[in-house]
C-alpha positions, 0 to 999 in steps of 0.5 A, a space after each residue: 864765133 865758129 860754132 858747133 851745134 848738134 842735132 836731135 834727130 826725131 827718129 828718137 821718141 820726145 821722151 829722149 829729148 830731156 836727157 840729150 838736151 841736158 847733155 849737150 848743154 853740160 858738155 858745151 855745144 853752142 847750138 841744139 837743132 830740131 828737125 820737124 819731120 811729119 809725123 814726129 816731134 813738133 818744132 815749137 813746142 819741142 824748142 820750149 821744151 829744150 830751152 827749159 831743160 837748158 841754161 845757156 846754148 841756143 836752140 834752133 828749128 830746122 826747119 819748120 815747113 811753111 806750108 803747114 802753119 798760118 803765117 800769123 801763126 808761126 809768128 805768134 809761136 816765134 814771138 811767144 817762144 823768144 819773149 820766154 828765152 830771148 836771144 837763145 831761140 833760132 827759128 828756121 823755115 823751109 819748104 818741108 818735103 813735098 810729099 809730106 806735104 801732099 799727105 797733108 793736103 798742104 802742098 803748094 804749087 809754087 813753094 818759092 813763092 810761098 817763101 817769097 811772100 811767108 819769110 818777109 811777113 814774119 819778120 815784119 810780124 816779129 819787128 812789131 809791124 802792122 801788117 795788110 798784105 793780099 799775095 798768092 799764098 799770104 793774106 792779111 788784114 791788119 795783123 800785128 802781134 799784141 806781144 812781138 819780141 823786144 828785139 825781133 830775133 833773126 829768121 832764118 830759112 832753108 835753101 838747097 836748090 840753085 833758085 832757094 838758096 838765091 831767095 834765102 838771100 834775098 828774104 832771110 837773116 840766115 840760111 840753113 843748108 843740109 846735110 851732104 855738103 861738102 866744102 866745094 858746095 858750100 862755097 857755091 851755095 854761100 855764092 848763091 845766098 849772097 848774089 840773093 843778098 846783094 840783090 835784095 839791097 839789105 846789105 850784111 850777110 847771112 848767118 850760114 849753117 851747115 849740117 854734117 853727118 857725124 859718128 863718133 867713135 872706131 869701126 862701129 861708128 864707121 859701120 853705122 855712118 856707111 850705112 846711112 851715107 848709103 840711105 841718104 845716097 852719099 856713099 860715093 862721095 866721103 867728104 859729105 860725111 865723117 865718122 871717127 874720133 873727136 879730132 877726125 870730126 873737128 877736121 871736118 867741120 874745120 873745112 866747113 869753117 874755112 869754106 863760110 860757114 858760121 855753125 856747123 852742126 853735127 847730125 847724128 845717124 839714125 840709129 845713134 846707139 847713145 844720144 848723151 855720148 853724141 852730145 859729149 862728143 860734140 861739146 868737145 868738138 865745140 872746144 876744140 875749134 874755138 881752140 
């Protein structure tokens, strides 16, 4: 199934979230995704609220920065949310923005080593295992969750550079790929993820999530997107974003699906004037791609 998601940007305050969540759920959006940007909304509290305010759509975190949290605490957070809302929570982990990690005193010397230790430890704890490990960053002594999920949820990891993309295939169940990814770039990224998955010997494939910068409407939407694309450094390549009506956004999403995405998550501009309308348009795109 081709899935369409939408992002609640943390550029907006937490009190804006409920009406956006309800509009997304009502409109048929398959997944609502949340960022954990420093120093804005916290991921797991926001995800719990979004799940409580909705009835059917899944809610993903894309991503929670690993350096900010002890691995046992992260597993506890995921297990708690998943047990309350089984089957609807998509936990995502990543390096975090290195400058922000530096501001909090949590920046690590080797983000790749942290991911290599951290993600498998979270997956093992969510599976109900007792874990003892003494790595460079992850150290646990006979840790087991008292309340693991009934069925361990898939754990996603975010990747951008080639080494991280490959590593997500080795250690995670799914890969989150950020905005500004063209279909050609996505094919290359998926090849790296698949190479990592094959090297891990686990078999199967990673679920692929990709963000797509989108604005719905006419000239105003195109102007906002042009400014946002400039802000992100994407202005030179119009394949990295889309602005227009529902059909134009659906067509851009279809290109990413054809390149191998399982879920295309629409990301509004940082100054989107009507979040509820954005979610409603995203729901119509979800219906169109299921066609």
